[in-house]
N, C-alpha and C positions, 0 to 999 in steps of 0.2 A: 491526348494526355497519357503519359507513361508512368509506371510506378518505379520503385527503386531498382528493379532489375530490367527495366526497359520494356516491360510487358504493357501492351495497350490496355488502358482502363477507361472507365466512363468518367466524364467531367460532371460531377454531381453539383446540383444547385443547392446552396445552403438555405436553411430556414423555411423548408416546405413541409416538414413533418412536425406534428405536435409532440412535445416532451411526454413520454410515458412515465407513469409513477409505478415503481415496483410494488407488487401486491405484498401485503403483510401475511405471512404464513400462519395458518391456524394449527394449534397442536393436535396431535392424535388423542392425547389423554391429559386431563388435569387431575392429578392425584393430590391429596392433602400435603404430601411431602415433596412432590416434584411435578414438573410439567414435561411431557414426552412428545418429541417431534420425530418424524421420519422425513428425510430429505433425499431425493433420488437424483443422481447425476445421469443425464440422458443426452443422447444425440438427437438433434432436430434441425429444422430449417427456420431461419429468422430473417425478416426483412429489415435491414438497417436503414434503408432510404426508399422513398417512393419510386424512384427511377432505377433501382438496383434489383436484380433478380435475388430471390431468396438465397441465403447463405447457410451452408452447413456449419453448425456450431455445437458446442457442448454447453450445458447449463444445468444448474440446480433446479429441479422441478420444471424442466423444459422452459426456463426463462433466462434472458440475458438483459441486465444482471439477474442473479438469483433473487428469490423473494426476500423481503426484509423480515428479520426475526426480531420481535420486540419482547423484552422481559423486564420484570421489576427487579430492582436491587434486592439481593438476598433470595430471590426465587431460584431454587435449584432446577436446572434445565438438563434434561437428558436428550441427546440427539443421536439417532442412527443415520450416519451418512452412507447411503447405499449406492454403490457403483453399479450402474446398469449400462455402461458404455460398451461399445464393440471391442473386439480383440485388437484391431489395427488402428493406429493413429492416422489422422488425415493430414497431419503436419510432419515435416521432415525430422526424423530421429537421428541424432548423432550418437552412434554406437560406441564412441570412444569415451563417453562420459560415464560417471558412476552409475551403476545399476542399469545401464543401457546396452550392455554387451550382448553378443549372440547368445540365444537361449533364454534371455530375460523377457518377460512380457512387455510388449510395447506400451500398453495402456495400463498405467498404474496410477492410483490416486490416494491422497490422504489429505484431510482437511485441517487447516490451521486457523483458529480463531485469533486473528491478529490483534494484539494488544490486551489479550485476556490473561488474567492471573489464574492459572489453571494447573492442575496436576499434570505431570509429564506424560502420563499414559493417555491424556486427552488433549495434548498440545498439538498433535499433528507432526510428530518428529519425522523428518524426511524418509527414514528407512522403516517407518511404520506403515508403508504403503500396502495396498491390496488391490486385487483385480475384481472383475465382475463376479458377484456372488461369493467373494472371498475364496475363489478357487486357488489362488496363489497369494501369499502374504510375505511381506518383507521381514527381515530378521528382528526388527524392533516392534512388530505388530503385537498388541496385547489384548485389545478388546474391540468389539463391534459397536458398542454404544458409548459415546463420549459424555462426560459429565462436566457441567459448568456451574460453579457455585454462585457466580455473579455477585460477589461481595464487594466489588470495587466501586469506584465512583460512577455515577451515571455518565455515559459517553456513547459515542458512535464507534464501535469496533467493526471489523469486516472479516468475513470468512473467505478463504481461497485455497486453492490446491497448493501442496507443498512437497510433492513427490520428488525424490532424488533424481537429478539429471534432466527432468522434463517439466519443472515448475513453469518455466517461461512459455512452453507450448500449451500446457493445460490452462493457465490463466488467460493467455491470449485467445484460446479457443472458447473461453466464456465462463470458466469456473471461478466466479467471484460474486459476493453479495454482502449486504449490510446487516449489522446486528446491533440493535439499540438497547442499552440498559437505561432504565428510567427510575425516578423515585418521586415521592410527593414533594420534597423540598424544591426540586427543580420545577415541577409543575406549578408550584405556588409563586414562582417568579413572574408569571404573567407574560412570558415570551410569546411571540407568534406561534400558534399551534394549529393542529387539525390540518385543514387544506392549505394553511399558510405556512406550514413546515414541510419543506420539499427536499428530498435527497437528490444529489447530483453526483452520479458515479461517472467520472470522466476517464475515457480510455482513448487510444488511437489505434486505428486499423488501416490496412491497405487491402484493396479489393481488386481482383482480376475482373476482366470484362464479363465473365459468366457469373459474377457475384461471389465467387469463392474467396475465402481468405487467402491473402498472400503472406507467406513468411519465408525468409530467405533460407535456402538449403546450404549456402556457403557464402563466403565473402566474394566480392568481385575478383575475377582472375586469380583464383586460389593458387598458391605455390604447390608444387608437386608433392611436398611433404604432408599436405593437409589430407584428412580423410575425405572421401567423396561427399559425404554429408557432414557438415561441421557447424558447431555453434559459432555465432558471430559475436563481436565484442559488445553489441547492443543493437536493439532494433526499435525504431520509431516509425509509426505509420504516417500516411499522408492525409488521413481523414479523422477528424475529431468526432468521437461518439460519446453521447451523454445519455445515460439510462437506456442504452441499446439503440439509439437513433443518431444518425449522422447530422450534426449541426441542427438540432431541433429548435423550435420556438416555444415559448411559454407565455400565455396570456396572464398578466398580473394586474391586480387592482391597485388603485391609488392608496397604498397602505404599506406597512412593514411586512416583510417576509423573512422567515428563517430558513437558510439553506444549509444542509448537512453535506458538505463537499468531500468527496474521496477521490484521490488520484490513484486509479487502479491500472495505470499504464505500466508497460514493461520497463522502459527507461526514461520516458519523457517527463521532464519537469514542466511546470506551468507557471508563468508570471502573469497573473490575471488582473485586469483592470476594466472599468466600465467606460465605454466611449462617451457617455454623458458627462464625464468628468467628476461625478459624485464619488464620495468615499464609501467603502464597505466598512462595516463594524464587526470585527471578529470578537466573538464571545467565548469560543472554546477551541481546543486543539485535540491532539490524539487522546489524551487522558481525561477529557471532560472540560467543564467550564473553567475559564480563566478567573483570576481574582477580580479584575475590572475589564470593562470593554476596551478594545483598542481600535482606533480609527485608522484606516489604511487607504492609501491611494492605489496600492497594488498588493497582491497577495501571491506569495511564492509557495508552491506545494511540490515537494518531491514525491517520487513513487512511494505509495503506501501511506502517506500522510493524510490526515483529515483536518478540516477546518469547519467550525461552526460559525456561520456568518449571517448577520442581519443586513439586508438591503432595504432601504426606505424609498418607495416609489410615490409617496404621498404628494411630493412637489412636482411630479412629472405630469405633462399634459396628456389628456386622453388621446390615444392614437400614436403616441410617441413610440419610437423603436429604439431600444437600448441594447447594445451588443456587449457581451462579456468577451473581451479580447485576450489573446495570449501573445506575449512578446518574448518569451524565453527562447534562447538559442538551444539547439540540440546537436551533439551532447551538451549538457548544461555546464557551463555557460560560455563555451568557446566554439561551438560548432556552427551549423548553418542557422541563419535567422529564420524565424517563423514566417511563412508565406502569408501576407495579409489577406489573401483570398481563400486560404485553406487552413493550414495549421495555426494561423493567427486568429481564427474564429472559433468560438466555443458554443455559445447559445445566444439567441435573441429573445429579449423580453419585450412583449407588446402590451402597452399600458391601456387599461380600460377603466371605466368609472367604478368606484368602490360600491359594493353591494350593500354594505352596512358600515357603521362607524367602527374605526379601528381603536379598540380599547387595550391593545397589548402595549407593553412598555419594555424599556431596556434599563434595568436597575444599575445604579452607579457601582454597586458591589454585587458580584455574581456568586462568588463562593469563597471559602477559606482554604488556602493552600498552605499546608504545613511545610515549611522549608526544611530540607535536609541539611544539616550542618557539617561542614568539612571536618570539624574537630571530632565528629563521631565516626569518621571513616576508619575502619580497621586496616585497610590496605589500599594502596594506589597501584593500579596495573597499567602498563603501556600496551596499547593495541596498535600495531603498525599496519599501515596499508602499503602493500608491496606489489610491484609489477615485474614480471619476467616473461619467460616463454615456457611452454610445456614440451613434451617429447616430440610433438609434431611441429615445433617451432611457431606455435600460435601464441598470440598475446594472452597472458595469464595474470589475472588479478587475484591476490590472496591476502590473508590476514596473518600477521605474526610469522611470516615466511613459512606458513604451513597450509596444507590442503585439508579438505573436509575429513579425509580418512586418517589423518595423522592423529597422534595421541592427544589426550586432554592436557591443556596447560592452564586453564582457568577453572578453579574449584572453590568458589566462595562458600562460606558456611551460612546455613540458613539463619536468617535474622540479622546478619552482618550488613553494615553499610560499607560500600566501596566506591572509590573514584576510579574511573577509567579514563586514561588520556589517549585519545584517538589521534595518531600521528599520521598526517597526510603529507608526504614529501613532494607534492605537486603533480598528482596523477588524476586531476579532475575531481569533481564533486561526487561524493558517494553517500547515499542515504543509508546509514547504518541502523539496523533494527536489532534489538535485544528481546528475546522471548522471555516470558514469564513475569516480567515486571514493567512498571512504568518508572521513568527516571526524570531527573531535572538537569537542565543544562547549566553548568557553572559559568563557563567563559570559553573564548577562543583566543589563542595567543599566536601571533605570527612568528615564524622562525626562518632562519637561513637554510633554504632547501639545498643549495649547492654544497655547503659545508656538511650538512647531514648526509647527503647522498655519497659524498666522498669519504667521510670519516665516521659517520654514525653519531657524531656529537651534535647536541642541540644548542644552538645559539639563537636566543630570542632577539627579534628585531623590532619589537614594540611591546606596549603594555597589554595585559589581558583585556579583551573586549567583551563586555557583558552581552548576554543574549538579547535579541530584539524583544520588544514588549510582548509580542504575540507568541514568543517562545518560552515565556516564563511560567507556564503551567506544567502539567504532567505530560511527558512525551514518551513514545516508544520507538520513534525513528528520528534521527538527527542528521543534518547536513554536515558531513565532514569536509570542510573546505580545503582546497589545495594550499599548501604553504602555512597551514595552521595546525596547532594542537587543540583539539576540541575536548573539553573536559565535561564529563557527565557524572552524576552522583546517584546512587541507587541502593535500595535495601532489598536483599534477596529473601524470598519466601512468599507465602507461608509453606511452600512445598519443597521437598528435596527431590533430586533426580536429575535426569539429563535433558538439556535444552540446547538450542543453538543461537548464535548471533551471526549476522551476515549483512552484506550489502543487498539492498532491495532493488537494485537494477537486476532484473531477473536473469538476464544473460550472465551477469557476474556471479550471481548466487549459484547457478548451475555449473559454473566453470571458473573458479573453484573458491569463490570468495565467501565461504561459510565455514564456521568452526563450531564444534560441539563444546559445551561446558557442563560441569556437574555442580549442582548445589548440594553440598554435603551436610550431614547432620552436625549439630554443634558438638565440638570436642569438649569432653569433661575436663574441668580444671583439677590440677593435682591438689 
């Protein structure tokens, strides 16, 4: 068996390793006003599969994925994210990308708590990077200890690296973990909890025969104009990893389970379904619980998206094997089909007898979601998804015909509601993420891409299509479909300052599909 570069790799047997559960991190200090954590980024060796040699990785607290952080709504949390990594990267650095040129430190990190409503100095701005022991710091570095107010709805956020030009490498190396916000109201819903609430952090990797991580140093047969080491348009591995194990199994009782699912892959989308034919019940998305449960035959998750899902095994026979499959093409949804023996498999559930009566429930109403009204929007902005080439003649995806280092063009006022129209003229599906806020999806409207690409004019070819039922909660990442205008509505605040929005295909984010924006103070009326 060979990987994407033709290197011989081991054929790994699925479902031989038990699913690990990430440890919950304990704070260093509980003060009456805040809780304080220290989280170290470290290099270590991790065994992804029983038959695979240990792999060099990076992880928070020497874990892949990192430890889960659990906080209560309104509990102020302070975290010092400590870079204890070596000076040299073990994955290939493209020195033509921002902040990667000669003389810059190879290993730089900064942590973004994805989906958090947070002050800009604690958001993990890409140029707020720092090296081991803060020996060198980026131009936007402000503070060593980040502060999270946790005043938003209970939900599953995730933390990951966000350093300029190397996010794709640092996350692939292992720098990612879950962060749960909880409150008493959610606990009172009587959802499956404790050992019956299980995180599933799904990623994809490719391994060399010696167990090391494979990541491409360039495209196949690169043109002479390309740098020797070059970013690729996207990377998907051939091995699906859940909670740090390749194709694990989980023993489940004949009862309901709550799964907190995160797609932490670089570019791979997942279209998930159970081979038993039973439905999944989605109860939450990026920004917390939905209004009502949604029954699904399949669940699609793009990079960075989360789903809160109930699976009921009570009607399954003891000894039954149920596989969570993936049928998404990659790139989504026009590339290669998932291999039913490898990338088409995610995890196996092995049913055993219930140890006690299942008293959990799924309420008909989960939460109240206040709808943002279009009439309250102060401004509508167009965000175009554009494709061209860079100075090396490489494929380049950008936003609003601008690169990351170009000037600010989006500057909403704090407290204002805006509608953003994300215009995708047929260049694939892009998961667009906006920092600082959660938004709501209004609709998607098809348009004539040929006319648009020739003239820049918008000619609609159909009626607006409302979001799917499981997209009608709060979101921080949205699928911008090709040939559609995707409209989202959001209220900016409570903080002012500089943030970014970007495609969460990490290869696109690093090159150069990311833009800064400023949330500015409210202007005084005359």
